[in-house]
N, CA, C and O of each residue as an XYZ file, in Angstrom:
560
protein
N      82.403    103.221    142.038
C      81.661    103.776    140.927
C      81.771    105.295    140.968
O      81.740    105.902    142.038
N      81.899    105.894    139.805
C      81.923    107.349    139.670
C      80.580    107.828    139.124
O      79.971    107.177    138.276
N      80.139    108.961    139.619
C      78.911    109.580    139.135
C      79.253    110.955    138.576
O      80.119    111.654    139.102
N      78.571    111.331    137.516
C      78.791    112.640    136.900
C      77.755    113.611    137.435
O      76.551    113.404    137.280
N      78.239    114.676    138.068
C      77.361    115.690    138.659
C      77.713    117.072    138.119
O      78.823    117.310    137.645
N      76.750    117.965    138.203
C      76.991    119.366    137.886
C      78.018    119.928    138.857
O      77.848    119.821    140.072
N      79.081    120.525    138.332
C      80.063    121.212    139.180
C      79.653    122.657    139.400
O      79.623    123.151    140.528
N      79.335    123.328    138.290
C      79.032    124.760    138.363
C      78.232    125.169    137.146
O      78.247    124.502    136.111
N      77.525    126.294    137.297
C      76.848    126.865    136.142
C      76.833    128.375    136.244
O      76.778    128.955    137.328
N      76.884    128.986    135.077
C      76.691    130.427    134.945
C      75.281    130.564    134.382
O      75.009    130.172    133.247
N      74.396    131.125    135.191
C      72.960    131.076    134.915
C      72.469    132.303    134.151
O      72.724    133.441    134.545
N      71.763    132.050    133.054
C      71.083    133.086    132.280
C      71.977    134.239    131.848
O      71.610    135.406    131.986
N      73.147    133.908    131.327
C      73.982    134.964    130.758
C      73.492    135.256    129.338
O      72.686    134.507    128.785
N      73.972    136.319    128.771
C      73.525    136.767    127.458
C      74.657    136.646    126.450
O      75.758    137.144    126.682
N      74.382    135.982    125.325
C      75.386    135.901    124.265
C      75.658    137.304    123.740
O      74.734    138.053    123.422
N      76.928    137.644    123.655
C      77.305    138.956    123.143
C      77.731    138.907    121.685
O      77.769    139.934    121.008
N      78.054    137.699    121.198
C      78.521    137.568    119.813
C      78.491    136.100    119.404
O      78.664    135.205    120.232
N      78.270    135.873    118.123
C      78.428    134.554    117.510
C      79.438    134.738    116.380
O      79.156    135.412    115.390
N      80.614    134.134    116.537
C      81.740    134.359    115.646
C      82.039    133.082    114.853
O      82.796    132.226    115.312
N      81.453    132.960    113.683
C      81.601    131.764    112.860
C      83.044    131.556    112.400
O      83.469    130.415    112.216
N      83.794    132.622    112.212
C      85.160    132.540    111.666
C      86.212    132.391    112.753
O      87.263    133.030    112.695
N      85.940    131.557    113.735
C      86.890    131.285    114.806
C      87.079    129.781    114.884
O      86.220    129.022    114.436
N      88.175    129.353    115.438
C      88.516    127.929    115.444
C      87.536    127.084    116.258
O      87.391    125.897    115.966
N      86.874    127.624    117.239
C      85.897    126.857    118.005
C      85.853    127.265    119.456
O      86.723    128.007    119.912
N      84.869    126.805    120.188
C      84.728    126.984    121.627
C      83.724    128.073    121.986
O      82.987    128.573    121.135
N      83.714    128.426    123.268
C      82.928    129.555    123.764
C      83.858    130.430    124.597
O      84.532    129.950    125.509
N      83.885    131.708    124.274
C      84.666    132.679    125.044
C      83.793    133.178    126.187
O      82.644    133.569    125.980
N      84.352    133.161    127.399
C      83.607    133.551    128.597
C      84.464    134.521    129.399
O      85.649    134.269    129.620
N      83.880    135.613    129.830
C      84.553    136.590    130.682
C      85.306    135.855    131.797
O      84.719    135.057    132.527
N      86.601    136.128    131.922
C      87.447    135.444    132.904
C      86.913    135.594    134.327
O      87.031    134.663    135.124
N      86.336    136.731    134.658
C      85.787    136.918    136.009
C      84.671    135.916    136.291
O      84.540    135.433    137.416
N      83.867    135.602    135.273
C      82.784    134.626    135.451
C      83.333    133.211    135.539
O      82.857    132.403    136.336
N      84.346    132.909    134.711
C      84.986    131.588    134.807
C      85.534    131.372    136.209
O      85.310    130.322    136.813
N      86.249    132.357    136.726
C      86.847    132.224    138.054
C      85.779    132.096    139.128
O      85.931    131.300    140.054
N      84.705    132.863    139.024
C      83.623    132.786    140.017
C      82.988    131.401    140.036
O      82.614    130.894    141.093
N      82.869    130.792    138.853
C      82.254    129.466    138.748
C      83.238    128.340    139.015
O      82.831    127.202    139.249
N      84.528    128.648    138.983
C      85.534    127.601    139.140
C      85.729    126.795    137.870
O      86.188    125.654    137.928
N      85.389    127.366    136.724
C      85.584    126.708    135.431
C      86.944    127.136    134.886
O      87.254    128.326    134.833
N      87.741    126.166    134.487
C      89.083    126.449    133.988
C      89.061    126.705    132.483
O      88.220    126.152    131.775
N      89.978    127.541    131.988
C      90.126    127.643    130.534
C      90.408    126.256    129.950
O      91.184    125.480    130.508
N      89.776    125.964    128.837
C      89.874    124.695    128.104
C      89.083    123.554    128.747
O      89.127    122.423    128.261
N      88.366    123.836    129.825
C      87.515    122.812    130.430
C      86.273    122.595    129.574
O      85.729    123.537    128.998
N      85.835    121.351    129.498
C      84.616    121.031    128.763
C      83.417    121.664    129.459
O      83.290    121.603    130.682
N      82.539    122.272    128.662
C      81.304    122.855    129.189
C      80.149    122.482    128.268
O      80.328    122.226    127.077
N      78.975    122.461    128.852
C      77.745    122.310    128.088
C      77.083    123.677    128.064
O      77.017    124.366    129.082
N      76.593    124.062    126.891
C      75.908    125.339    126.728
C      74.479    125.036    126.310
O      74.246    124.296    125.354
N      73.523    125.611    127.031
C      72.108    125.449    126.720
C      71.572    126.819    126.330
O      71.630    127.771    127.107
N      71.051    126.897    125.115
C      70.495    128.149    124.628
C      69.023    128.193    125.021
O      68.212    127.428    124.499
N      68.683    129.086    125.937
C      67.312    129.199    126.429
C      66.377    129.691    125.327
O      65.195    129.348    125.316
N      66.900    130.493    124.402
C      66.071    131.076    123.343
C      65.593    130.045    122.326
O      64.474    130.147    121.825
N      66.440    129.041    122.013
C      66.052    128.108    120.957
C      66.125    126.632    121.352
O      65.812    125.762    120.539
N      66.529    126.341    122.577
C      66.564    124.968    123.065
C      67.789    124.164    122.652
O      67.922    123.010    123.058
N      68.679    124.734    121.863
C      69.883    124.028    121.434
C      70.812    123.754    122.615
O      70.935    124.568    123.529
N      71.461    122.592    122.576
C      72.471    122.217    123.568
C      73.725    121.829    122.824
O      73.656    121.204    121.765
N      74.873    122.193    123.369
C      76.123    121.804    122.738
C      77.192    121.618    123.790
O      77.146    122.214    124.867
N      78.163    120.774    123.454
C      79.357    120.580    124.274
C      80.510    121.243    123.553
O      80.672    121.079    122.344
N      81.307    121.988    124.290
C      82.489    122.622    123.738
C      83.472    122.825    124.886
O      83.373    122.151    125.911
N      84.399    123.729    124.727
C      85.333    124.033    125.806
C      85.387    125.538    126.003
O      85.160    126.313    125.074
N      85.687    125.932    127.219
C      85.725    127.347    127.575
C      87.085    127.948    127.262
O      88.117    127.314    127.483
N      87.084    129.159    126.753
C      88.307    129.952    126.678
C      88.027    131.282    127.366
O      86.893    131.762    127.377
N      89.056    131.863    127.930
C      88.895    133.081    128.715
C      88.842    134.313    127.821
O      89.728    134.538    126.997
N      87.798    135.102    127.995
C      87.712    136.442    127.412
C      88.227    137.410    128.485
O      88.307    137.035    129.654
N      88.571    138.622    128.117
C      89.096    139.568    129.113
C      88.183    139.714    130.328
O      86.961    139.790    130.199
N      88.794    139.751    131.499
C      88.062    139.885    132.756
C      87.305    141.211    132.793
O      87.860    142.268    132.493
N      86.033    141.135    133.165
C      85.205    142.328    133.261
C      84.599    142.781    131.945
O      83.895    143.790    131.902
N      84.865    142.043    130.865
C      84.363    142.435    129.541
C      82.883    142.116    129.343
O      82.214    142.734    128.515
N      82.381    141.154    130.103
C      81.010    140.698    129.907
C      80.837    139.825    128.677
O      79.711    139.500    128.299
N      81.942    139.442    128.048
C      81.880    138.664    126.816
C      81.424    137.230    127.049
O      81.943    136.531    127.919
N      80.452    136.809    126.263
C      80.010    135.417    126.150
C      79.825    135.210    124.648
O      78.829    135.657    124.078
N      80.781    134.532    124.003
C      80.783    134.439    122.550
C      80.860    132.989    122.082
O      81.781    132.259    122.448
N      79.893    132.581    121.277
C      79.961    131.272    120.626
C      80.879    131.402    119.426
O      80.753    132.338    118.636
N      81.806    130.457    119.290
C      82.805    130.530    118.231
C      82.752    129.307    117.327
O      82.308    128.237    117.743
N      83.204    129.471    116.097
C      83.277    128.374    115.139
C      81.899    127.828    114.824
O      80.923    128.577    114.778
N      81.815    126.512    114.605
C      80.550    125.875    114.233
C      79.458    126.137    115.269
O      78.283    126.226    114.912
N      79.826    126.260    116.544
C      78.840    126.524    117.603
C      78.116    127.854    117.385
O      77.008    128.045    117.885
N      78.735    128.770    116.644
C      78.121    130.074    116.393
C      76.800    129.941    115.633
O      75.977    130.857    115.658
N      76.597    128.824    114.969
C      75.333    128.610    114.257
C      74.180    128.269    115.205
O      73.026    128.208    114.781
N      74.487    128.047    116.481
C      73.461    127.617    117.441
C      72.958    128.743    118.335
O      72.204    128.498    119.277
N      73.368    129.968    118.049
C      72.893    131.094    118.837
C      73.260    132.405    118.190
O      74.081    132.458    117.274
N      72.634    133.472    118.682
C      72.940    134.806    118.175
C      73.005    135.784    119.341
O      72.473    135.528    120.422
N      73.656    136.890    119.100
C      73.780    137.914    120.135
C      72.393    138.227    120.701
O      71.426    138.405    119.962
N      72.328    138.288    122.015
C      71.071    138.563    122.698
C      70.392    137.325    123.261
O      69.547    137.435    124.150
N      70.754    136.133    122.751
C      70.177    134.900    123.299
C      70.656    134.689    124.729
O      71.814    134.957    125.051
N      69.770    134.213    125.575
C      70.164    133.831    126.930
C      70.657    132.405    126.909
O      70.056    131.549    126.260
N      71.752    132.135    127.615
C      72.313    130.794    127.684
C      72.675    130.448    129.122
O      72.848    131.325    129.968
N      72.782    129.153    129.373
C      73.265    128.629    130.648
C      74.501    127.809    130.319
O      74.470    126.958    129.430
N      75.583    128.063    131.034
C      76.852    127.375    130.799
C      77.128    126.494    132.009
O      77.123    126.971    133.143
N      77.373    125.196    131.766
C      77.537    124.246    132.866
C      78.792    123.410    132.695
O      79.165    123.041    131.581
N      79.441    123.114    133.820
C      80.560    122.167    133.829
C      80.178    121.009    134.745
O      79.345    121.151    135.640
N      80.807    119.861    134.500
C      80.473    118.642    135.228
C      81.750    118.009    135.776
O      82.845    118.280    135.283
N      81.606    117.180    136.780
C      82.748    116.475    137.351
C      82.366    115.082    137.798
O      81.188    114.743    137.907
N      83.382    114.285    138.054
C      83.200    112.903    138.491
C      83.357    112.822    140.012
O      84.308    113.361    140.578
N      82.422    112.150    140.654
C      82.413    112.015    142.103
C      82.160    110.559    142.477
O      81.478    109.830    141.757
N      82.713    110.149    143.602
C      82.322    108.860    144.152
C      80.912    109.017    144.715
O      80.441    110.138    144.909
N      80.246    107.911    144.976
C      78.904    107.979    145.555
C      78.916    108.697    146.902
O      77.984    109.435    147.223
N      79.956    108.486    147.676
C      80.067    109.164    148.978
C      80.251    110.667    148.808
O      79.599    111.451    149.499
N      81.129    111.078    147.897
C      81.338    112.509    147.646
C      80.059    113.169    147.133
O      79.751    114.305    147.493
N      79.327    112.455    146.300
C      78.117    112.995    145.687
C      77.045    113.327    146.730
O      76.230    114.227    146.524
N      77.051    112.600    147.845
C      76.029    112.812    148.880
C      76.103    114.192    149.502
O      75.085    114.717    149.953
N      77.272    114.786    149.537
C      77.426    116.067    150.227
C      77.803    117.221    149.300
O      77.902    118.360    149.757
N      78.013    116.960    148.027
C      78.444    118.015    147.115
C      77.272    118.908    146.717
O      76.149    118.431    146.552
N      77.535    120.190    146.564
C      76.543    121.135    146.077
C      77.196    122.032    145.025
O      78.201    122.680    145.318
N      76.654    122.084    143.820
C      77.253    122.864    142.746
C      77.250    124.369    143.015
O      76.436    124.886    143.780
N      78.179    125.041    142.368
C      78.263    126.498    142.407
C      77.343    127.072    141.340
O      77.290    126.566    140.219
N      76.618    128.130    141.692
C      75.748    128.827    140.754
C      76.189    130.287    140.701
O      76.283    130.954    141.731
N      76.457    130.773    139.494
C      76.868    132.157    139.283
C      75.706    132.892    138.618
O      75.228    132.479    137.562
N      75.261    133.970    139.232
C      74.195    134.804    138.684
C      74.811    136.071    138.111
O      75.707    136.671    138.705
N      74.315    136.463    136.948
C      74.792    137.671    136.277
C      73.610    138.566    135.945
O      72.459    138.131    135.971
N      73.912    139.831    135.630
C      72.850    140.719    135.171
C      72.757    140.658    133.650
O      73.419    139.832    133.022
N      71.945    141.519    133.057
C      71.718    141.477    131.611
C      72.964    141.817    130.790
O      73.000    141.558    129.587
N      73.993    142.402    131.435
C      75.248    142.707    130.739
C      76.368    141.766    131.166
O      77.548    142.061    130.977
N      75.985    140.635    131.743
C      76.918    139.579    132.168
C      77.890    140.051    133.244
O      79.023    139.574    133.318
N      77.452    140.971    134.062
C      78.261    141.386    135.198
C      77.899    140.502    136.388
O      76.727    140.237    136.654
N      78.919    140.058    137.087
C      78.732    139.179    138.235
C      77.831    139.839    139.272
O      78.077    140.968    139.696
N      76.779    139.117    139.676
C      75.857    139.611    140.695
C      75.973    138.825    141.990
O      75.948    139.398    143.079
N      76.100    137.501    141.864
C      76.113    136.669    143.066
C      76.663    135.288    142.743
O      76.476    134.765    141.645
N      77.341    134.714    143.719
C      77.829    133.336    143.634
C      77.308    132.610    144.859
O      77.471    133.095    145.979
N      76.685    131.460    144.670
C      76.180    130.689    145.797
C      76.238    129.202    145.448
O      76.679    128.820    144.364
N      75.793    128.392    146.368
C      75.703    126.938    146.167
C      74.240    126.563    145.998
O      73.355    127.206    146.562
N      73.993    125.520    145.220
C      72.625    125.057    145.009
C      71.912    124.786    146.327
O      70.727    125.088    146.464
N      72.625    124.218    147.298
C      71.968    123.891    148.566
C      71.402    125.131    149.251
O      70.518    125.022    150.101
N      71.909    126.316    148.885
C      71.439    127.554    149.487
C      70.237    128.156    148.762
O      69.649    129.132    149.228
N      69.877    127.570    147.624
C      68.722    128.051    146.858
C      67.511    127.204    147.185
O      67.645    126.030    147.529
N      66.352    127.780    147.082
C      65.108    127.056    147.321
C      64.604    126.477    145.999
O      63.498    126.792    145.560
N      65.433    125.616    145.359
C      65.070    125.084    144.044
C      63.903    124.115    144.101
O      63.202    123.953    143.102
N      63.672    123.469    145.231
C      62.554    122.546    145.363
C      61.211    123.253    145.302
O      60.182    122.627    145.044
N      61.223    124.566    145.541
C      59.981    125.333    145.507
C      59.737    125.940    144.127
O      58.881    126.812    143.975
N      60.483    125.484    143.126
C      60.249    125.962    141.767
C      60.857    127.322    141.506
O      60.255    128.132    140.802
N      62.020    127.599    142.046
C      62.689    128.877    141.850
C      62.869    129.158    140.365
O      63.463    128.355    139.645
N      62.363    130.283    139.910
C      62.565    130.726    138.534
C      62.972    132.185    138.581
O      62.308    133.006    139.213
N      64.078    132.505    137.904
C      64.589    133.869    137.937
C      64.531    134.498    136.553
O      64.855    133.857    135.553
N      64.124    135.728    136.507
C      64.176    136.488    135.262
C      65.602    136.991    135.070
O      66.365    137.048    136.035
N      65.977    137.358    133.841
C      67.328    137.882    133.628
C      67.609    139.062    134.553
O      66.816    140.000    134.643
N      68.739    139.001    135.232
C      69.140    140.066    136.139
C      68.536    139.991    137.524
O      68.922    140.769    138.396
N      67.593    139.075    137.761
C      66.956    138.938    139.065
C      67.862    138.138    139.989
O      68.472    137.155    139.569
N      67.949    138.554    141.235
C      68.780    137.884    142.221
C      67.886    137.116    143.183
O      66.834    137.620    143.575
N      68.285    135.890    143.575
C      67.470    135.138    144.532
C      67.314    135.896    145.850
O      68.257    136.529    146.324
N      66.151    135.831    146.420
C      65.875    136.502    147.685
C      66.456    135.693    148.834
O      66.384    134.464    148.838
N      67.020    136.374    149.788
C      67.490    135.722    151.005
C      68.879    135.146    150.904
O      69.294    134.404    151.794
N      69.617    135.460    149.850
C      70.976    134.933    149.738
C      71.982    136.039    149.883
O      73.186    135.791    149.818
């Protein structure tokens, strides 16, 4: 049996643009994609923290270091510049693999600059960890 688990997420990034006149997808700064291990054209789920919208699309690489996070095409109707979003990718694991896997978490600042990369197992999520935009987990 295969189980679907979170592979990686880019946590609390900020939308820099919503581009309705584009063919589709979400453009993500290449440095953030690489830090998260998300490949160009990989399926991602985007959760808009500002309005609760969720969507599935695919990632395309924006220039490295640009800080770009842009909703494109029809997805552009689900967010606007300044909205905070969480971008997640998922993978298939056997039950045995799932027992030891820990997803990658990428933290960014308010301008989508890479701040930290860690694994979920290294975060104290069971204690109700909540981070404000740009805040870095303590002790990592």
